[in-house]
HTML snippet that shows the backbone in 3Dmol.js (N, CA, C, O; Angstrom):
<script src="https://3Dmol.org/build/3Dmol-min.js"></script>
<div id="view" style="width:600px;height:400px;position:relative"></div>
<script>
const pdb = `
ATOM      1  N   UNK A   1     -23.450 -84.562 113.776  1.00  0.00           N
ATOM      2  CA  UNK A   1     -22.090 -84.753 113.336  1.00  0.00           C
ATOM      3  C   UNK A   1     -21.144 -84.921 114.531  1.00  0.00           C
ATOM      4  O   UNK A   1     -20.190 -85.695 114.449  1.00  0.00           O
ATOM      5  N   UNK A   2     -21.390 -84.216 115.630  1.00  0.00           N
ATOM      6  CA  UNK A   2     -20.549 -84.364 116.820  1.00  0.00           C
ATOM      7  C   UNK A   2     -20.601 -85.782 117.361  1.00  0.00           C
ATOM      8  O   UNK A   2     -19.603 -86.299 117.864  1.00  0.00           O
ATOM      9  N   UNK A   3     -21.763 -86.410 117.259  1.00  0.00           N
ATOM     10  CA  UNK A   3     -21.892 -87.788 117.716  1.00  0.00           C
ATOM     11  C   UNK A   3     -20.996 -88.705 116.889  1.00  0.00           C
ATOM     12  O   UNK A   3     -20.337 -89.586 117.442  1.00  0.00           O
ATOM     13  N   UNK A   4     -20.963 -88.509 115.576  1.00  0.00           N
ATOM     14  CA  UNK A   4     -20.110 -89.311 114.698  1.00  0.00           C
ATOM     15  C   UNK A   4     -18.633 -89.131 115.058  1.00  0.00           C
ATOM     16  O   UNK A   4     -17.873 -90.099 115.087  1.00  0.00           O
ATOM     17  N   UNK A   5     -18.238 -87.902 115.327  1.00  0.00           N
ATOM     18  CA  UNK A   5     -16.844 -87.620 115.686  1.00  0.00           C
ATOM     19  C   UNK A   5     -16.506 -88.286 117.018  1.00  0.00           C
ATOM     20  O   UNK A   5     -15.447 -88.899 117.152  1.00  0.00           O
ATOM     21  N   UNK A   6     -17.393 -88.171 118.000  1.00  0.00           N
ATOM     22  CA  UNK A   6     -17.148 -88.781 119.315  1.00  0.00           C
ATOM     23  C   UNK A   6     -17.058 -90.305 119.218  1.00  0.00           C
ATOM     24  O   UNK A   6     -16.155 -90.916 119.788  1.00  0.00           O
ATOM     25  N   UNK A   7     -17.991 -90.906 118.501  1.00  0.00           N
ATOM     26  CA  UNK A   7     -17.976 -92.365 118.353  1.00  0.00           C
ATOM     27  C   UNK A   7     -16.702 -92.828 117.649  1.00  0.00           C
ATOM     28  O   UNK A   7     -16.078 -93.808 118.054  1.00  0.00           O
ATOM     29  N   UNK A   8     -16.333 -92.124 116.610  1.00  0.00           N
ATOM     30  CA  UNK A   8     -15.130 -92.480 115.863  1.00  0.00           C
ATOM     31  C   UNK A   8     -13.892 -92.324 116.732  1.00  0.00           C
ATOM     32  O   UNK A   8     -13.019 -93.192 116.725  1.00  0.00           O
ATOM     33  N   UNK A   9     -13.805 -91.234 117.476  1.00  0.00           N
ATOM     34  CA  UNK A   9     -12.667 -90.996 118.371  1.00  0.00           C
ATOM     35  C   UNK A   9     -12.579 -92.102 119.427  1.00  0.00           C
ATOM     36  O   UNK A   9     -11.485 -92.566 119.749  1.00  0.00           O
ATOM     37  N   UNK A  10     -13.706 -92.518 119.957  1.00  0.00           N
ATOM     38  CA  UNK A  10     -13.717 -93.595 120.955  1.00  0.00           C
ATOM     39  C   UNK A  10     -13.220 -94.905 120.355  1.00  0.00           C
ATOM     40  O   UNK A  10     -12.439 -95.616 120.987  1.00  0.00           O
ATOM     41  N   UNK A  11     -13.661 -95.229 119.151  1.00  0.00           N
ATOM     42  CA  UNK A  11     -13.223 -96.460 118.490  1.00  0.00           C
ATOM     43  C   UNK A  11     -11.731 -96.425 118.192  1.00  0.00           C
ATOM     44  O   UNK A  11     -11.027 -97.414 118.396  1.00  0.00           O
ATOM     45  N   UNK A  12     -11.251 -95.282 117.710  1.00  0.00           N
ATOM     46  CA  UNK A  12      -9.824 -95.144 117.423  1.00  0.00           C
ATOM     47  C   UNK A  12      -8.995 -95.266 118.704  1.00  0.00           C
ATOM     48  O   UNK A  12      -7.944 -95.906 118.707  1.00  0.00           O
ATOM     49  N   UNK A  13      -9.465 -94.656 119.777  1.00  0.00           N
ATOM     50  CA  UNK A  13      -8.752 -94.728 121.059  1.00  0.00           C
ATOM     51  C   UNK A  13      -8.697 -96.153 121.597  1.00  0.00           C
ATOM     52  O   UNK A  13      -7.766 -96.520 122.314  1.00  0.00           O
ATOM     53  N   UNK A  14      -9.704 -96.952 121.244  1.00  0.00           N
ATOM     54  CA  UNK A  14      -9.746 -98.345 121.677  1.00  0.00           C
ATOM     55  C   UNK A  14      -8.902 -99.250 120.782  1.00  0.00           C
ATOM     56  O   UNK A  14      -8.800-100.453 121.024  1.00  0.00           O
ATOM     57  N   UNK A  15      -8.296 -98.661 119.742  1.00  0.00           N
ATOM     58  CA  UNK A  15      -7.402 -99.425 118.878  1.00  0.00           C
ATOM     59  C   UNK A  15      -8.025 -99.980 117.614  1.00  0.00           C
ATOM     60  O   UNK A  15      -7.377-100.734 116.889  1.00  0.00           O
ATOM     61  N   UNK A  16      -9.263 -99.624 117.336  1.00  0.00           N
ATOM     62  CA  UNK A  16      -9.936-100.126 116.140  1.00  0.00           C
ATOM     63  C   UNK A  16      -9.556 -99.327 114.896  1.00  0.00           C
ATOM     64  O   UNK A  16      -9.186 -98.156 114.978  1.00  0.00           O
ATOM     65  N   UNK A  17      -9.656 -99.982 113.749  1.00  0.00           N
ATOM     66  CA  UNK A  17      -9.634 -99.282 112.467  1.00  0.00           C
ATOM     67  C   UNK A  17     -11.073 -98.862 112.208  1.00  0.00           C
ATOM     68  O   UNK A  17     -12.001 -99.604 112.530  1.00  0.00           O
ATOM     69  N   UNK A  18     -11.271 -97.679 111.629  1.00  0.00           N
ATOM     70  CA  UNK A  18     -12.624 -97.186 111.403  1.00  0.00           C
ATOM     71  C   UNK A  18     -12.778 -96.762 109.950  1.00  0.00           C
ATOM     72  O   UNK A  18     -11.982 -95.982 109.425  1.00  0.00           O
ATOM     73  N   UNK A  19     -13.819 -97.291 109.309  1.00  0.00           N
ATOM     74  CA  UNK A  19     -14.188 -96.875 107.961  1.00  0.00           C
ATOM     75  C   UNK A  19     -15.593 -96.306 108.048  1.00  0.00           C
ATOM     76  O   UNK A  19     -16.509 -96.960 108.546  1.00  0.00           O
ATOM     77  N   UNK A  20     -15.754 -95.102 107.569  1.00  0.00           N
ATOM     78  CA  UNK A  20     -17.081 -94.482 107.530  1.00  0.00           C
ATOM     79  C   UNK A  20     -17.476 -94.254 106.087  1.00  0.00           C
ATOM     80  O   UNK A  20     -16.713 -93.697 105.298  1.00  0.00           O
ATOM     81  N   UNK A  21     -18.685 -94.695 105.751  1.00  0.00           N
ATOM     82  CA  UNK A  21     -19.270 -94.417 104.453  1.00  0.00           C
ATOM     83  C   UNK A  21     -20.159 -93.200 104.642  1.00  0.00           C
ATOM     84  O   UNK A  21     -21.185 -93.266 105.320  1.00  0.00           O
ATOM     85  N   UNK A  22     -19.759 -92.089 104.039  1.00  0.00           N
ATOM     86  CA  UNK A  22     -20.480 -90.820 104.227  1.00  0.00           C
ATOM     87  C   UNK A  22     -21.291 -90.502 102.984  1.00  0.00           C
ATOM     88  O   UNK A  22     -20.771 -90.494 101.869  1.00  0.00           O
ATOM     89  N   UNK A  23     -22.563 -90.241 103.193  1.00  0.00           N
ATOM     90  CA  UNK A  23     -23.437 -89.856 102.083  1.00  0.00           C
ATOM     91  C   UNK A  23     -22.913 -88.587 101.435  1.00  0.00           C
ATOM     92  O   UNK A  23     -22.274 -87.761 102.087  1.00  0.00           O
ATOM     93  N   UNK A  24     -23.188 -88.442 100.155  1.00  0.00           N
ATOM     94  CA  UNK A  24     -22.631 -87.339  99.374  1.00  0.00           C
ATOM     95  C   UNK A  24     -22.977 -85.956  99.897  1.00  0.00           C
ATOM     96  O   UNK A  24     -22.230 -85.011  99.645  1.00  0.00           O
ATOM     97  N   UNK A  25     -24.086 -85.802 100.616  1.00  0.00           N
ATOM     98  CA  UNK A  25     -24.464 -84.466 101.097  1.00  0.00           C
ATOM     99  C   UNK A  25     -23.949 -84.162 102.507  1.00  0.00           C
ATOM    100  O   UNK A  25     -24.142 -83.055 103.008  1.00  0.00           O
ATOM    101  N   UNK A  26     -23.297 -85.136 103.148  1.00  0.00           N
ATOM    102  CA  UNK A  26     -22.756 -84.902 104.486  1.00  0.00           C
ATOM    103  C   UNK A  26     -21.329 -84.363 104.394  1.00  0.00           C
ATOM    104  O   UNK A  26     -20.547 -84.819 103.559  1.00  0.00           O
ATOM    105  N   UNK A  27     -20.991 -83.407 105.239  1.00  0.00           N
ATOM    106  CA  UNK A  27     -19.614 -82.897 105.223  1.00  0.00           C
ATOM    107  C   UNK A  27     -18.662 -83.948 105.786  1.00  0.00           C
ATOM    108  O   UNK A  27     -19.073 -84.788 106.586  1.00  0.00           O
ATOM    109  N   UNK A  28     -17.399 -83.909 105.379  1.00  0.00           N
ATOM    110  CA  UNK A  28     -16.430 -84.860 105.939  1.00  0.00           C
ATOM    111  C   UNK A  28     -16.210 -84.576 107.421  1.00  0.00           C
ATOM    112  O   UNK A  28     -16.347 -83.443 107.882  1.00  0.00           O
ATOM    113  N   UNK A  29     -15.870 -85.624 108.149  1.00  0.00           N
ATOM    114  CA  UNK A  29     -15.547 -85.449 109.568  1.00  0.00           C
ATOM    115  C   UNK A  29     -14.110 -84.963 109.670  1.00  0.00           C
ATOM    116  O   UNK A  29     -13.261 -85.338 108.862  1.00  0.00           O
ATOM    117  N   UNK A  30     -13.846 -84.146 110.645  1.00  0.00           N
ATOM    118  CA  UNK A  30     -12.506 -83.593 110.845  1.00  0.00           C
ATOM    119  C   UNK A  30     -11.684 -84.554 111.708  1.00  0.00           C
ATOM    120  O   UNK A  30     -11.384 -84.264 112.866  1.00  0.00           O
ATOM    121  N   UNK A  31     -11.330 -85.688 111.132  1.00  0.00           N
ATOM    122  CA  UNK A  31     -10.564 -86.699 111.859  1.00  0.00           C
ATOM    123  C   UNK A  31      -9.294 -86.972 111.082  1.00  0.00           C
ATOM    124  O   UNK A  31      -9.335 -87.316 109.901  1.00  0.00           O
ATOM    125  N   UNK A  32      -8.169 -86.818 111.752  1.00  0.00           N
ATOM    126  CA  UNK A  32      -6.877 -87.029 111.119  1.00  0.00           C
ATOM    127  C   UNK A  32      -6.182 -88.205 111.805  1.00  0.00           C
ATOM    128  O   UNK A  32      -5.545 -88.049 112.847  1.00  0.00           O
ATOM    129  N   UNK A  33      -6.318 -89.385 111.196  1.00  0.00           N
ATOM    130  CA  UNK A  33      -5.701 -90.584 111.744  1.00  0.00           C
ATOM    131  C   UNK A  33      -5.437 -91.556 110.609  1.00  0.00           C
ATOM    132  O   UNK A  33      -6.248 -91.682 109.692  1.00  0.00           O
ATOM    133  N   UNK A  34      -4.313 -92.237 110.668  1.00  0.00           N
ATOM    134  CA  UNK A  34      -4.025 -93.250 109.654  1.00  0.00           C
ATOM    135  C   UNK A  34      -4.935 -94.461 109.832  1.00  0.00           C
ATOM    136  O   UNK A  34      -5.041 -95.291 108.929  1.00  0.00           O
ATOM    137  N   UNK A  35      -5.590 -94.569 110.981  1.00  0.00           N
ATOM    138  CA  UNK A  35      -6.484 -95.696 111.256  1.00  0.00           C
ATOM    139  C   UNK A  35      -7.933 -95.375 110.892  1.00  0.00           C
ATOM    140  O   UNK A  35      -8.843 -96.130 111.234  1.00  0.00           O
ATOM    141  N   UNK A  36      -8.147 -94.262 110.203  1.00  0.00           N
ATOM    142  CA  UNK A  36      -9.491 -93.809 109.824  1.00  0.00           C
ATOM    143  C   UNK A  36      -9.560 -93.599 108.320  1.00  0.00           C
ATOM    144  O   UNK A  36      -8.692 -92.962 107.724  1.00  0.00           O
ATOM    145  N   UNK A  37     -10.610 -94.146 107.720  1.00  0.00           N
ATOM    146  CA  UNK A  37     -10.856 -93.947 106.290  1.00  0.00           C
ATOM    147  C   UNK A  37     -12.293 -93.499 106.102  1.00  0.00           C
ATOM    148  O   UNK A  37     -13.222 -94.075 106.668  1.00  0.00           O
ATOM    149  N   UNK A  38     -12.457 -92.471 105.306  1.00  0.00           N
ATOM    150  CA  UNK A  38     -13.789 -91.963 105.009  1.00  0.00           C
ATOM    151  C   UNK A  38     -14.014 -92.086 103.508  1.00  0.00           C
ATOM    152  O   UNK A  38     -13.203 -91.615 102.710  1.00  0.00           O
ATOM    153  N   UNK A  39     -15.106 -92.714 103.132  1.00  0.00           N
ATOM    154  CA  UNK A  39     -15.428 -92.926 101.727  1.00  0.00           C
ATOM    155  C   UNK A  39     -16.747 -92.229 101.421  1.00  0.00           C
ATOM    156  O   UNK A  39     -17.738 -92.413 102.127  1.00  0.00           O
ATOM    157  N   UNK A  40     -16.747 -91.443 100.380  1.00  0.00           N
ATOM    158  CA  UNK A  40     -17.953 -90.751  99.931  1.00  0.00           C
ATOM    159  C   UNK A  40     -18.794 -91.732  99.125  1.00  0.00           C
ATOM    160  O   UNK A  40     -18.292 -92.346  98.184  1.00  0.00           O
ATOM    161  N   UNK A  41     -20.066 -91.888  99.481  1.00  0.00           N
ATOM    162  CA  UNK A  41     -20.973 -92.781  98.766  1.00  0.00           C
ATOM    163  C   UNK A  41     -22.190 -92.007  98.274  1.00  0.00           C
ATOM    164  O   UNK A  41     -22.548 -90.959  98.810  1.00  0.00           O
ATOM    165  N   UNK A  42     -22.798 -92.547  97.259  1.00  0.00           N
ATOM    166  CA  UNK A  42     -23.953 -91.902  96.632  1.00  0.00           C
ATOM    167  C   UNK A  42     -25.107 -92.892  96.617  1.00  0.00           C
ATOM    168  O   UNK A  42     -25.063 -93.891  95.899  1.00  0.00           O
ATOM    169  N   UNK A  43     -26.136 -92.620  97.404  1.00  0.00           N
ATOM    170  CA  UNK A  43     -27.258 -93.549  97.509  1.00  0.00           C
ATOM    171  C   UNK A  43     -27.998 -93.708  96.185  1.00  0.00           C
ATOM    172  O   UNK A  43     -28.569 -94.767  95.923  1.00  0.00           O
ATOM    173  N   UNK A  44     -27.997 -92.681  95.355  1.00  0.00           N
ATOM    174  CA  UNK A  44     -28.689 -92.757  94.064  1.00  0.00           C
ATOM    175  C   UNK A  44     -27.916 -93.600  93.052  1.00  0.00           C
ATOM    176  O   UNK A  44     -28.494 -94.083  92.077  1.00  0.00           O
ATOM    177  N   UNK A  45     -26.606 -93.780  93.278  1.00  0.00           N
ATOM    178  CA  UNK A  45     -25.768 -94.566  92.358  1.00  0.00           C
ATOM    179  C   UNK A  45     -24.744 -95.356  93.173  1.00  0.00           C
ATOM    180  O   UNK A  45     -23.549 -95.066  93.125  1.00  0.00           O
ATOM    181  N   UNK A  46     -25.217 -96.356  93.922  1.00  0.00           N
ATOM    182  CA  UNK A  46     -24.286 -97.097  94.763  1.00  0.00           C
ATOM    183  C   UNK A  46     -23.246 -97.863  93.946  1.00  0.00           C
ATOM    184  O   UNK A  46     -23.542 -98.399  92.879  1.00  0.00           O
ATOM    185  N   UNK A  47     -22.041 -97.899  94.467  1.00  0.00           N
ATOM    186  CA  UNK A  47     -20.946 -98.632  93.832  1.00  0.00           C
ATOM    187  C   UNK A  47     -20.209 -99.418  94.915  1.00  0.00           C
ATOM    188  O   UNK A  47     -19.083 -99.075  95.275  1.00  0.00           O
ATOM    189  N   UNK A  48     -20.842-100.476  95.437  1.00  0.00           N
ATOM    190  CA  UNK A  48     -20.237-101.210  96.552  1.00  0.00           C
ATOM    191  C   UNK A  48     -18.879-101.823  96.204  1.00  0.00           C
ATOM    192  O   UNK A  48     -17.995-101.884  97.059  1.00  0.00           O
ATOM    193  N   UNK A  49     -18.705-102.274  94.971  1.00  0.00           N
ATOM    194  CA  UNK A  49     -17.427-102.871  94.588  1.00  0.00           C
ATOM    195  C   UNK A  49     -16.296-101.853  94.691  1.00  0.00           C
ATOM    196  O   UNK A  49     -15.203-102.176  95.157  1.00  0.00           O
ATOM    197  N   UNK A  50     -16.561-100.627  94.256  1.00  0.00           N
ATOM    198  CA  UNK A  50     -15.557 -99.561  94.329  1.00  0.00           C
ATOM    199  C   UNK A  50     -15.187 -99.262  95.783  1.00  0.00           C
ATOM    200  O   UNK A  50     -14.011 -99.093  96.106  1.00  0.00           O
ATOM    201  N   UNK A  51     -16.190 -99.198  96.653  1.00  0.00           N
ATOM    202  CA  UNK A  51     -15.931 -98.925  98.071  1.00  0.00           C
ATOM    203  C   UNK A  51     -15.101-100.048  98.681  1.00  0.00           C
ATOM    204  O   UNK A  51     -14.162 -99.782  99.432  1.00  0.00           O
ATOM    205  N   UNK A  52     -15.431-101.287  98.373  1.00  0.00           N
ATOM    206  CA  UNK A  52     -14.683-102.425  98.920  1.00  0.00           C
ATOM    207  C   UNK A  52     -13.248-102.439  98.406  1.00  0.00           C
ATOM    208  O   UNK A  52     -12.332-102.791  99.149  1.00  0.00           O
ATOM    209  N   UNK A  53     -13.038-102.060  97.145  1.00  0.00           N
ATOM    210  CA  UNK A  53     -11.683-101.982  96.597  1.00  0.00           C
ATOM    211  C   UNK A  53     -10.870-100.903  97.297  1.00  0.00           C
ATOM    212  O   UNK A  53      -9.683-101.086  97.571  1.00  0.00           O
ATOM    213  N   UNK A  54     -11.509 -99.786  97.582  1.00  0.00           N
ATOM    214  CA  UNK A  54     -10.828 -98.694  98.282  1.00  0.00           C
ATOM    215  C   UNK A  54     -10.439 -99.118  99.703  1.00  0.00           C
ATOM    216  O   UNK A  54      -9.344 -98.808 100.171  1.00  0.00           O
ATOM    217  N   UNK A  55     -11.337 -99.823 100.375  1.00  0.00           N
ATOM    218  CA  UNK A  55     -11.046-100.317 101.724  1.00  0.00           C
ATOM    219  C   UNK A  55      -9.909-101.336 101.680  1.00  0.00           C
ATOM    220  O   UNK A  55      -8.995-101.286 102.503  1.00  0.00           O
ATOM    221  N   UNK A  56      -9.966-102.249 100.731  1.00  0.00           N
ATOM    222  CA  UNK A  56      -8.923-103.272 100.596  1.00  0.00           C
ATOM    223  C   UNK A  56      -7.561-102.640 100.338  1.00  0.00           C
ATOM    224  O   UNK A  56      -6.559-103.060 100.918  1.00  0.00           O
ATOM    225  N   UNK A  57      -7.522-101.642  99.480  1.00  0.00           N
ATOM    226  CA  UNK A  57      -6.278-100.948  99.177  1.00  0.00           C
ATOM    227  C   UNK A  57      -5.731-100.251 100.422  1.00  0.00           C
ATOM    228  O   UNK A  57      -4.534-100.319 100.700  1.00  0.00           O
ATOM    229  N   UNK A  58      -6.601 -99.589 101.163  1.00  0.00           N
ATOM    230  CA  UNK A  58      -6.212 -98.892 102.390  1.00  0.00           C
ATOM    231  C   UNK A  58      -5.635 -99.875 103.399  1.00  0.00           C
ATOM    232  O   UNK A  58      -4.606 -99.603 104.018  1.00  0.00           O
ATOM    233  N   UNK A  59      -6.297-101.022 103.566  1.00  0.00           N
ATOM    234  CA  UNK A  59      -5.805-102.031 104.496  1.00  0.00           C
ATOM    235  C   UNK A  59      -4.436-102.561 104.068  1.00  0.00           C
ATOM    236  O   UNK A  59      -3.572-102.800 104.911  1.00  0.00           O
ATOM    237  N   UNK A  60      -4.236-102.746 102.759  1.00  0.00           N
ATOM    238  CA  UNK A  60      -2.940-103.178 102.259  1.00  0.00           C
ATOM    239  C   UNK A  60      -1.848-102.166 102.550  1.00  0.00           C
ATOM    240  O   UNK A  60      -0.730-102.540 102.905  1.00  0.00           O
ATOM    241  N   UNK A  61      -2.163-100.892 102.402  1.00  0.00           N
ATOM    242  CA  UNK A  61      -1.196 -99.826 102.700  1.00  0.00           C
ATOM    243  C   UNK A  61      -0.845 -99.813 104.185  1.00  0.00           C
ATOM    244  O   UNK A  61       0.316 -99.633 104.551  1.00  0.00           O
ATOM    245  N   UNK A  62      -1.850-100.002 105.038  1.00  0.00           N
ATOM    246  CA  UNK A  62      -1.595-100.038 106.480  1.00  0.00           C
ATOM    247  C   UNK A  62      -0.708-101.212 106.845  1.00  0.00           C
ATOM    248  O   UNK A  62       0.208-101.081 107.657  1.00  0.00           O
ATOM    249  N   UNK A  63      -0.980-102.356 106.246  1.00  0.00           N
ATOM    250  CA  UNK A  63      -0.181-103.550 106.527  1.00  0.00           C
ATOM    251  C   UNK A  63       1.270-103.350 106.082  1.00  0.00           C
ATOM    252  O   UNK A  63       2.197-103.743 106.790  1.00  0.00           O
ATOM    253  N   UNK A  64       1.464-102.749 104.928  1.00  0.00           N
ATOM    254  CA  UNK A  64       2.818-102.476 104.425  1.00  0.00           C
ATOM    255  C   UNK A  64       3.560-101.503 105.326  1.00  0.00           C
ATOM    256  O   UNK A  64       4.759-101.654 105.559  1.00  0.00           O
ATOM    257  N   UNK A  65       2.846-100.502 105.831  1.00  0.00           N
ATOM    258  CA  UNK A  65       3.472 -99.480 106.688  1.00  0.00           C
ATOM    259  C   UNK A  65       3.888-100.069 108.036  1.00  0.00           C
ATOM    260  O   UNK A  65       4.829 -99.576 108.659  1.00  0.00           O
ATOM    261  N   UNK A  66       3.200-101.115 108.490  1.00  0.00           N
ATOM    262  CA  UNK A  66       3.504-101.716 109.784  1.00  0.00           C
ATOM    263  C   UNK A  66       4.758-102.589 109.724  1.00  0.00           C
ATOM    264  O   UNK A  66       5.338-102.904 110.764  1.00  0.00           O
ATOM    265  N   UNK A  67       5.177-102.975 108.542  1.00  0.00           N
ATOM    266  CA  UNK A  67       6.356-103.854 108.412  1.00  0.00           C
ATOM    267  C   UNK A  67       7.632-103.099 108.583  1.00  0.00           C
ATOM    268  O   UNK A  67       8.712-103.685 108.503  1.00  0.00           O
TER     269      UNK A  67
END
`;
const viewer = $3Dmol.createViewer("view");
viewer.addModel(pdb, "pdb");
viewer.setStyle({}, {cartoon: {color: "spectrum"}});
viewer.zoomTo();
viewer.render();
</script>
């Protein structure tokens, strides 16, 4: 988990937006940034359309906030 936090922190520091798909049994990462989105996914019942809609909505909110 520390590796995930370090990698995410490095990407955020470099100016990237970061989306992490976290399996249902993994704990959430302790990252507080408007440029970070964490989505809970379930390998036994994947819902890729739902995840993509959530990402699209998040990106729209970020774009609106930048105006």
